[in-house]
Structure formats: C-alpha cells, structure tokens
DSSP file (Angstrom, degrees, kcal/mol; ACC not computed):
  #  RESIDUE AA STRUCTURE BP1 BP2  ACC     N-H-->O    O-->H-N    N-H-->O    O-->H-N    TCO  KAPPA ALPHA  PHI   PSI    X-CA   Y-CA   Z-CA
    1    1 A M              0   0    0      0, 0.0    94,-1.0     0, 0.0     2,-0.4   0.000 360.0 360.0 360.0 146.6   15.9   21.2    2.4
    2    2 A Q  E     -A   94   0A   0     92,-0.2     2,-0.4    93,-0.1    92,-0.2  -0.895 360.0-160.2-113.8 151.0   13.6   19.2    0.2
    3    3 A R  E     -A   93   0A   0     90,-2.8    90,-2.9    -2,-0.4     2,-0.6  -0.966  20.0-126.4-130.6 148.6   11.2   16.6    1.4
    4    4 A I  E     +A   92   0A   0     -2,-0.4     2,-0.3    88,-0.2    88,-0.2  -0.835  41.8 176.0 -89.0 120.2    9.4   13.7   -0.3
    5    5 A M  E     -A   91   0A   0     86,-2.8    86,-2.1    -2,-0.6     2,-0.4  -0.863  39.9 -93.6-126.1 155.7    5.6   14.1    0.4
    6    6 A L  E     -A   90   0A   0     -2,-0.3    84,-0.3    84,-0.2     3,-0.1  -0.595  37.0-176.9 -63.6 127.1    2.4   12.5   -0.6
    7    7 A K  E     -     0   0A   0     82,-2.9    97,-2.3     1,-0.4     2,-0.3   0.866  61.9 -16.7 -91.6 -52.2    1.1   14.4   -3.6
    8    8 A S  E     -Ab  89 104A   0     81,-1.3    81,-2.6    95,-0.2    -1,-0.4  -0.984  55.3-162.3-154.7 162.2   -2.1   12.5   -4.2
    9    9 A K  E     -Ab  88 105A   0     95,-2.4    97,-3.2    -2,-0.3     2,-0.6  -0.986  15.6-152.9-150.4 138.5   -3.9    9.3   -3.3
   10   10 A I  E     -Ab  87 106A   0     77,-2.4    77,-2.2    -2,-0.3     2,-0.5  -0.963  34.2-146.5-107.9 114.5   -6.9    7.3   -4.6
   11   11 A H  E     - b   0 107A   0     95,-3.2    97,-1.4    -2,-0.6    75,-0.2  -0.736  60.6 -15.0 -99.2 121.5   -8.1    5.5   -1.5
   12   12 A R  E    S+     0   0A   0     -2,-0.5    -1,-0.2    73,-0.2    74,-0.2   0.889  77.5 173.7  58.4  50.3   -9.6    2.0   -1.6
   13   13 A A  E     -A   85   0A   0     72,-2.4    72,-3.1    -3,-0.5     2,-0.4  -0.507  31.5-119.2 -76.8 156.5  -10.3    1.7   -5.3
   14   14 A S  E     -A   84   0A   0     95,-0.3     2,-0.3    70,-0.2    70,-0.2  -0.840  20.6-122.0-101.5 132.7  -11.5   -1.7   -6.6
   15   15 A I        -     0   0    0     68,-2.4    67,-2.9    -2,-0.4    55,-0.2  -0.616  29.0-176.8 -73.0 129.8   -9.4   -3.5   -9.2
   16   16 A T        +     0   0    0     53,-2.8     2,-0.3    -2,-0.3    54,-0.2   0.572  61.3  10.4-106.1 -13.7  -11.7   -4.0  -12.2
   17   17 A R  E     -f   70   0B   0     52,-1.2    54,-2.2    63,-0.1     2,-0.4  -0.976  51.5-157.8-162.3 151.5   -9.3   -6.0  -14.4
   18   18 A C  E     -f   71   0B   0     -2,-0.3     2,-0.4    52,-0.2    54,-0.2  -0.999  11.4-176.0-132.4 129.8   -6.0   -7.8  -14.5
   19   19 A D  E >   -f   72   0B   0     52,-2.7    54,-2.3    -2,-0.4     3,-1.6  -0.820   8.2-179.4-132.5  91.3   -4.2   -8.4  -17.8
   20   20 A L  T 3  S+     0   0    0     -2,-0.4    -1,-0.1     1,-0.3    57,-0.1   0.795  83.4  54.5 -60.7 -32.7   -1.1  -10.4  -17.5
   21   21 A N  T 3  S+     0   0    0     52,-0.1    -1,-0.3    55,-0.1     2,-0.1   0.325  85.5 107.7 -92.1  11.7   -0.3  -10.2  -21.2
   22   22 A Y  S <  S-     0   0    0     -3,-1.6     3,-0.1    49,-0.1    52,-0.1  -0.433  85.9-105.3 -82.5 164.6   -0.4   -6.4  -21.3
   23   23 A E  S    S-     0   0    0      1,-0.2     2,-0.2    -2,-0.1    51,-0.2   0.784  71.1 -91.3 -62.3 -31.6    2.7   -4.3  -21.7
   24   24 A G  S    S+     0   0    0     49,-0.1    49,-0.3    -5,-0.1    -1,-0.2  -0.581  75.0  75.3 136.2 159.0    2.8   -3.2  -18.1
   25   25 A S  E    S-G   72   0B   0     47,-0.7    47,-2.5    -2,-0.2     2,-0.4  -0.507  74.6 -66.1 106.3-165.7    1.6   -0.5  -15.6
   26   26 A I  E     -Gh  71  59B   0     32,-2.3    34,-2.4    45,-0.2     2,-0.5  -0.993  36.9-143.0-125.4 130.4   -1.8    0.4  -14.0
   27   27 A T  E     -Gh  70  60B   0     43,-2.5    43,-2.4    -2,-0.4     2,-0.4  -0.795  22.4-173.9 -91.3 126.1   -4.7    1.7  -16.0
   28   28 A I  E     -Gh  69  61B   0     32,-2.6    34,-2.7    -2,-0.5    41,-0.2  -0.981  35.2-100.0-125.2 134.1   -6.7    4.4  -14.2
   29   29 A D  E  >  - h   0  62B   0     39,-2.3     4,-2.6    -2,-0.4     3,-0.3  -0.224  34.0-129.8 -43.2 128.2  -10.0    6.0  -15.3
   30   30 A L  H  > S+     0   0    0     32,-1.4     4,-2.9     1,-0.2     5,-0.2   0.877 106.1  56.9 -57.1 -42.7   -9.0    9.3  -16.8
   31   31 A A  H  > S+     0   0    0      1,-0.2     4,-2.1     2,-0.2    -1,-0.2   0.917 111.7  43.5 -58.0 -43.2  -11.5   11.3  -14.7
   32   32 A L  H  > S+     0   0    0     -3,-0.3     4,-2.0     2,-0.2    -2,-0.2   0.909 112.3  52.7 -68.9 -41.4   -9.9    9.8  -11.5
   33   33 A A  H  <>S+     0   0    0     -4,-2.6     5,-2.9     2,-0.2     4,-0.2   0.939 110.6  47.1 -58.7 -45.7   -6.4   10.4  -12.7
   34   34 A E  H ><5S+     0   0    0     -4,-2.9     3,-1.4     1,-0.2    -1,-0.2   0.939 112.0  49.3 -62.1 -46.0   -7.2   14.0  -13.5
   35   35 A K  H 3<5S+     0   0    0     -4,-2.1    -1,-0.2     1,-0.3    -2,-0.2   0.829 113.3  48.0 -60.8 -30.9   -8.9   14.6  -10.1
   36   36 A A  T 3<5S-     0   0    0     -4,-2.0    -1,-0.3    -5,-0.1    -2,-0.2   0.364 113.9-119.5 -95.6   7.4   -5.9   13.0   -8.4
   37   37 A N  T < 5 +     0   0    0     -3,-1.4     2,-0.5    -4,-0.2    -3,-0.2   0.904  59.6 153.8  60.7  41.9   -3.4   15.1  -10.4
   38   38 A L      < -     0   0    0     -5,-2.9     2,-0.3    -6,-0.2    -1,-0.2  -0.896  31.8-151.3-105.9 132.7   -1.8   12.1  -12.0
   39   39 A R    >   -     0   0    0     -2,-0.5     3,-2.0     4,-0.1    20,-0.3  -0.689  31.9 -93.0 -97.9 150.4   -0.1   12.4  -15.3
   40   40 A E  T 3  S+     0   0    0     -2,-0.3    20,-0.2     1,-0.3     3,-0.1  -0.426 115.0  18.8 -62.9 136.2    0.2    9.5  -17.8
   41   41 A F  T 3  S+     0   0    0     18,-3.5    -1,-0.3     1,-0.3     2,-0.2   0.411  91.9 140.7  79.9   0.9    3.5    7.7  -17.3
   42   42 A E    <   -     0   0    0     -3,-2.0    17,-2.0    17,-0.1    -1,-0.3  -0.518  58.4-109.0 -73.2 140.7    3.9    9.1  -13.8
   43   43 A R  E     +C   58   0A   0     15,-0.2    47,-0.3    -2,-0.2     2,-0.3  -0.499  43.6 175.0 -73.7 136.8    5.3    6.7  -11.2
   44   44 A V  E     -C   57   0A   0     13,-2.2    13,-2.4    -2,-0.2     2,-0.4  -0.952  26.8-132.8-135.3 157.8    2.8    5.5   -8.6
   45   45 A D  E     -CD  56  88A   0     43,-2.7    43,-3.0    -2,-0.3     2,-0.5  -0.923  18.8-153.9-109.8 141.5    2.9    3.0   -5.7
   46   46 A V  E     -CD  55  87A   0      9,-3.0     9,-2.0    -2,-0.4     2,-0.6  -0.975   5.0-165.1-119.2 120.3    0.0    0.6   -5.4
   47   47 A Y  E     -CD  54  86A   0     39,-2.9    39,-2.2    -2,-0.5     2,-0.9  -0.933  13.2-145.9-111.2 114.0   -0.9   -0.8   -2.0
   48   48 A N  E  >  - D   0  85A   0      5,-3.2     4,-2.5    -2,-0.6    37,-0.3  -0.676  12.3-171.6 -82.6 107.0   -3.2   -3.9   -2.2
   49   49 A V  T  4 S+     0   0    0     35,-2.0    -1,-0.2    -2,-0.9    36,-0.2   0.845  81.3  56.0 -62.7 -35.6   -5.3   -3.6    0.9
   50   50 A T  T  4 S+     0   0    0     34,-1.2    -1,-0.2     1,-0.2    35,-0.1   0.913 127.3  11.7 -67.5 -43.8   -6.8   -7.0    0.4
   51   51 A N  T  4 S-     0   0    0     33,-0.2    -2,-0.2    27,-0.2    -1,-0.2   0.470  95.5-119.9-117.0  -3.6   -3.6   -9.1    0.2
   52   52 A G     <  +     0   0    0     -4,-2.5     2,-0.2     1,-0.3    -3,-0.1   0.462  62.3 140.0  82.7  -1.8   -0.9   -6.7    1.5
   53   53 A K        -     0   0    0     25,-0.2    -5,-3.2    -5,-0.2     2,-0.3  -0.495  33.2-160.7 -78.9 149.0    1.2   -6.7   -1.6
   54   54 A R  E     +C   47   0A   0     -7,-0.2     2,-0.3    -2,-0.2    -7,-0.2  -0.939  11.6 173.8-130.7 150.9    2.8   -3.5   -2.8
   55   55 A L  E     -C   46   0A   0     -9,-2.0    -9,-3.0    -2,-0.3     2,-0.4  -0.992  24.3-136.6-152.4 156.3    4.2   -2.4   -6.2
   56   56 A S  E     +C   45   0A   0     -2,-0.3     2,-0.2   -11,-0.2   -11,-0.2  -0.934  42.6 132.7-109.6 137.7    5.7    0.6   -8.1
   57   57 A T  E     -C   44   0A   0    -13,-2.4   -13,-2.2    -2,-0.4     2,-0.3  -0.800  47.1 -90.4-157.7-158.2    4.6    1.2  -11.6
   58   58 A Y  E     -C   43   0A   0    -15,-0.3   -32,-2.3    -2,-0.2     2,-0.3  -0.945  35.2-103.4-133.1 154.7    3.4    3.9  -13.9
   59   59 A V  E     -h   26   0B   0    -17,-2.0   -18,-3.5    -2,-0.3     2,-0.4  -0.543  26.0-176.2 -82.8 136.8    0.0    5.3  -14.9
   60   60 A L  E     -h   27   0B   0    -34,-2.4   -32,-2.6    -2,-0.3     2,-0.2  -0.986  31.8-116.6-119.5 138.2   -1.8    4.7  -18.2
   61   61 A Y  E     -h   28   0B   0     -2,-0.4     2,-0.2   -34,-0.2   -32,-0.2  -0.520  29.5-164.1 -73.0 136.9   -5.1    6.5  -18.8
   62   62 A G  E     -h   29   0B   0    -34,-2.7   -32,-1.4    -2,-0.2   -31,-0.1  -0.609  43.9 -55.7-109.1 177.7   -8.2    4.5  -19.1
   63   63 A E    >   -     0   0    0     -2,-0.2     3,-1.7   -34,-0.2     5,-0.4  -0.288  66.5-101.2 -59.5 132.5  -11.6    5.5  -20.5
   64   64 A R  T 3  S+     0   0    0      1,-0.3    -1,-0.1   -35,-0.2   -35,-0.1  -0.284 101.4   1.2 -55.9 131.0  -13.0    8.6  -18.8
   65   65 A N  T 3  S+     0   0    0      1,-0.1    -1,-0.3    -3,-0.1    -2,-0.1   0.675  96.0 117.4  66.0  18.8  -15.8    7.7  -16.2
   66   66 A S  S <  S-     0   0    0     -3,-1.7    -2,-0.1     2,-0.1    -1,-0.1   0.695  74.5-132.5 -85.0 -19.4  -15.4    4.0  -16.8
   67   67 A G        +     0   0    0     -4,-0.3   -53,-0.1     1,-0.2     2,-0.1   0.559  46.7 164.8  76.8   8.8  -14.3    3.3  -13.3
   68   68 A V        +     0   0    0     -5,-0.4   -39,-2.3   -52,-0.1     2,-0.3  -0.372  19.8 168.9 -67.3 131.8  -11.4    1.2  -14.6
   69   69 A I  E     + G   0  28B   0    -41,-0.2   -53,-2.8    -2,-0.1   -52,-1.2  -0.873  20.1 179.2-135.2 104.3   -8.5    0.3  -12.3
   70   70 A G  E     -fG  17  27B   0    -43,-2.4   -43,-2.5    -2,-0.3     2,-0.5  -0.928  25.6-149.4-122.0 125.7   -6.5   -2.3  -14.2
   71   71 A L  E     -fG  18  26B   0    -54,-2.2   -52,-2.7    -2,-0.5     2,-0.3  -0.787  27.8-165.9 -88.4 127.2   -3.3   -4.1  -13.1
   72   72 A N  E >   -fG  19  25B   0    -47,-2.5     3,-1.2    -2,-0.5   -47,-0.7  -0.785  40.5 -15.4-115.9 155.0   -1.2   -4.9  -16.2
   73   73 A G  G >  S-     0   0    0    -54,-2.3     3,-1.6    -2,-0.3     4,-0.2  -0.262 130.4  -5.6  58.4-137.7    1.7   -7.1  -17.0
   74   74 A A  G >  S+     0   0    0      1,-0.3     3,-2.0     2,-0.2    -1,-0.3   0.827 129.7  67.4 -59.4 -34.2    3.6   -8.5  -14.1
   75   75 A A  G X  S+     0   0    0     -3,-1.2     3,-2.6     1,-0.3    -1,-0.3   0.795  84.7  73.8 -54.3 -30.1    1.4   -6.3  -11.7
   76   76 A A  G X  S+     0   0    0     -3,-1.6     3,-0.6     1,-0.3    -1,-0.3   0.680  88.5  59.3 -63.2 -18.1   -1.5   -8.5  -12.7
   77   77 A R  G <  S+     0   0    0     -3,-2.0    -1,-0.3    -4,-0.2    -2,-0.2   0.511  96.6  63.7 -85.5  -2.7    0.0  -11.3  -10.5
   78   78 A L  G <  S+     0   0    0     -3,-2.6     2,-0.3    -4,-0.1   -25,-0.2   0.332 109.8  18.5-106.0   6.8   -0.2   -9.0   -7.4
   79   79 A G    <   -     0   0    0     -3,-0.6     2,-0.3    -4,-0.2    -1,-0.0  -0.978  62.1-134.7-163.3 170.8   -4.0   -8.6   -7.3
   80   80 A E    >   -     0   0    0     -2,-0.3     3,-2.4    -3,-0.0   -65,-0.3  -0.933  43.1 -81.4-130.4 153.0   -7.3   -9.9   -8.3
   81   81 A V  T 3  S+     0   0    0     -2,-0.3   -65,-0.2     1,-0.3     3,-0.1  -0.321 120.7  28.4 -50.6 132.4  -10.5   -8.3   -9.7
   82   82 A G  T 3  S+     0   0    0    -67,-2.9    -1,-0.3     1,-0.4   -66,-0.1   0.052  87.9 132.4  99.1 -24.1  -12.4   -7.0   -6.6
   83   83 A D    <   -     0   0    0     -3,-2.4   -68,-2.4   -69,-0.1     2,-0.4  -0.269  57.1-125.2 -56.1 141.7   -9.2   -6.3   -4.5
   84   84 A L  E     -A   14   0A   0    -70,-0.2   -35,-2.0    -3,-0.1   -34,-1.2  -0.780  34.0-178.1 -92.8 139.4   -9.1   -3.0   -2.9
   85   85 A V  E     -AD  13  48A   0    -72,-3.1   -72,-2.4    -2,-0.4     2,-0.4  -0.931  25.5-141.4-132.8 154.7   -6.1   -0.8   -3.5
   86   86 A I  E     - D   0  47A   0    -39,-2.2   -39,-2.9    -2,-0.3     2,-0.6  -0.989  16.2-157.9-112.8 130.8   -4.6    2.5   -2.6
   87   87 A I  E     -AD  10  46A   0    -77,-2.2   -77,-2.4    -2,-0.4     2,-0.4  -0.930  17.1-177.1-110.5 115.9   -2.8    4.3   -5.4
   88   88 A A  E     -AD   9  45A   0    -43,-3.0   -43,-2.7    -2,-0.6     2,-0.4  -0.906  12.8-168.8-122.6 138.8   -0.3    6.9   -4.1
   89   89 A S  E     -A    8   0A   0    -81,-2.6   -82,-2.9    -2,-0.4   -81,-1.3  -0.949   9.8-160.3-122.9 150.7    2.0    9.4   -5.9
   90   90 A Y  E     -A    6   0A   0     -2,-0.4     2,-0.3   -47,-0.3   -84,-0.2  -0.873   6.9-173.7-125.6 157.9    4.8   11.4   -4.3
   91   91 A A  E     -A    5   0A   0    -86,-2.1   -86,-2.8    -2,-0.3     2,-0.5  -0.960  28.7-110.1-145.4 162.9    6.7   14.6   -5.2
   92   92 A V  E     -A    4   0A   0     -2,-0.3     2,-0.4   -88,-0.2   -88,-0.2  -0.854  37.1-177.6-100.3 127.5    9.6   16.5   -3.9
   93   93 A Y  E     -A    3   0A   0    -90,-2.9   -90,-2.8    -2,-0.5     2,-0.2  -0.924  18.8-137.1-123.4 144.5    8.8   19.8   -2.2
   94   94 A D  E  >  -A    2   0A   0     -2,-0.4     4,-1.7   -92,-0.2     3,-0.4  -0.565  38.8 -96.9 -94.3 171.2   11.0   22.5   -0.8
   95   95 A E  H  > S+     0   0    0    -94,-1.0     4,-0.6     1,-0.3   -93,-0.1   0.810 123.2  54.7 -60.1 -33.7   10.2   24.2    2.5
   96   96 A E  H >4 S+     0   0    0      1,-0.2     3,-1.1     2,-0.2     4,-0.3   0.916 107.7  49.7 -69.3 -40.5    8.6   27.2    0.9
   97   97 A E  H >4 S+     0   0    0     -3,-0.4     3,-1.1     1,-0.2    -2,-0.2   0.839 104.0  62.4 -63.7 -34.0    6.2   25.0   -1.1
   98   98 A L  H >< S+     0   0    0     -4,-1.7     3,-1.1     1,-0.3    -1,-0.2   0.656  81.4  78.7 -70.9 -16.5    5.3   23.2    2.1
   99   99 A K  T << S+     0   0    0     -3,-1.1    -1,-0.3    -4,-0.6    -2,-0.2   0.819 112.4  22.9 -63.6 -26.9    3.9   26.3    3.7
  100  100 A N  T <  S+     0   0    0     -3,-1.1    -1,-0.3    -4,-0.3    -2,-0.2   0.029  94.7 141.9-119.8  24.5    0.7   25.8    1.7
  101  101 A F    <   +     0   0    0     -3,-1.1    -3,-0.1    -8,-0.0    -8,-0.0  -0.432  13.9 158.0 -76.5 138.0    1.0   22.1    1.0
  102  102 A K        -     0   0    0     -2,-0.2    -2,-0.0   -95,-0.1   -95,-0.0  -0.845  31.8-135.2-153.5 119.8   -2.0   19.9    1.0
  103  103 A P        -     0   0    0      0, 0.0     2,-0.6     0, 0.0   -95,-0.2  -0.295  24.3-114.1 -69.5 158.9   -2.1   16.5   -0.8
  104  104 A V  E     -b    8   0A   0    -97,-2.3   -95,-2.4   -68,-0.2     2,-0.6  -0.875  32.3-170.1 -96.9 122.2   -5.2   15.5   -2.9
  105  105 A I  E     -b    9   0A   0     -2,-0.6    13,-2.6   -97,-0.2     2,-0.6  -0.952   3.1-166.2-112.6 112.7   -7.0   12.6   -1.3
  106  106 A L  E     -bE  10 117A   0    -97,-3.2   -95,-3.2    -2,-0.6     2,-0.5  -0.879   2.5-163.9-101.2 121.2   -9.8   10.9   -3.4
  107  107 A L  E     -bE  11 116A   0      9,-3.1     8,-3.2    -2,-0.6     9,-1.8  -0.898  16.8-167.5-100.1 132.8  -12.1    8.6   -1.6
  108  108 A V  E     - E   0 114A   0    -97,-1.4     6,-0.2    -2,-0.5     2,-0.1  -0.799  14.7-125.6-121.3 159.0  -14.1    6.4   -4.0
  109  109 A D    >   -     0   0    0      4,-2.3     3,-1.9    -2,-0.3   -95,-0.3  -0.126  49.0 -78.2 -88.2-170.1  -17.1    4.0   -3.8
  110  110 A E  T 3  S+     0   0    0      1,-0.3    -1,-0.0     2,-0.1   -28,-0.0   0.632 133.2  50.9 -70.7 -10.8  -17.3    0.4   -4.9
  111  111 A N  T 3  S-     0   0    0      2,-0.1    -1,-0.3   -98,-0.0     3,-0.1   0.208 119.6-108.9-106.5  16.6  -17.6    1.5   -8.4
  112  112 A N  S <  S+     0   0    0     -3,-1.9     2,-0.3     1,-0.3   -45,-0.2   0.740  71.9 142.5  60.3  32.0  -14.6    3.7   -8.3
  113  113 A K        -     0   0    0    -47,-0.1    -4,-2.3     1,-0.0     2,-0.3  -0.752  61.9 -97.3 -94.7 148.0  -16.7    6.9   -8.4
  114  114 A I  E     +E  108   0A   0     -2,-0.3    -6,-0.3    -6,-0.2     3,-0.1  -0.492  42.2 172.1 -71.5 124.2  -15.5    9.8   -6.3
  115  115 A K  E     -     0   0A   0     -8,-3.2     2,-0.3     1,-0.4    -7,-0.2   0.778  69.1  -4.0 -91.3 -43.5  -17.4   10.0   -2.9
  116  116 A E  E     -E  107   0A   0     -9,-1.8    -9,-3.1     0, 0.0     2,-0.5  -0.998  53.7-146.9-155.0 149.0  -15.3   12.7   -1.5
  117  117 A I  E      E  106   0A   0     -2,-0.3   -11,-0.2   -11,-0.2   -13,-0.0  -0.982 360.0 360.0-114.6 123.4  -12.2   14.9   -2.2
  118  118 A R              0   0    0    -13,-2.6   -12,-0.1    -2,-0.5    -1,-0.1   0.397 360.0 360.0-106.1 360.0  -10.1   15.9    0.9
C-alpha cells in the first residue's frame, strides 16, 4: 500500500508580496525552500491562515535569505501582504518508507526567518 503524507511544511509564513501580473506560482526564499525540501516547480498547497482561502500552485525560488513569500498571478487575488500562510508539500510513500518517516516542519518568525525545525 502507498500513502500520501505531508512531506514538508513552512508554518505561518508572512506574505511579502502579491503580483497579479506575474506568470503564476508562489515565490519562496531559496533558503526556506531548501530547508523545507521543496524543489522549484514542485506542487504545493497554500493555506491562508488570515482569510481561510486555499490554493494549489508550484514553487519558484526567490532570492536566498530575502524572506520573500510571494503570491503570483491568479494566486495574488487570494492573499494580501502581511497575511499568514502555511505552505505544505505532500509525497507518496510505501509502508517500508514510513517506518522511518518524519516530515520537515519549519516554524518561521514575522520576517520569514527560521525559528525552529521540527
């Protein structure tokens, strides 16, 4: 049997920009993306804690250590600068892989700097 499990999560990041005229996606600080094991163009779900809206999109890397979390294209209509979001990625695991499974959870501060890795 295979199961879809949470692979990684960036918890309560702050949106730093919204760009309606961009091609689309979510821009994530490269340092955060690397720590969260997120690859460029990987699908992620974004849960807006502030307004309750949810979306699925893909990752684009932003400048390393910039703290950028940017909603682009149509996604820019689902949040505002300052909103808190949870960015989650999922993967398919078999039962053998689940024996040592542990998702990566990044807790960030108000500047999107890592406070804790769980």
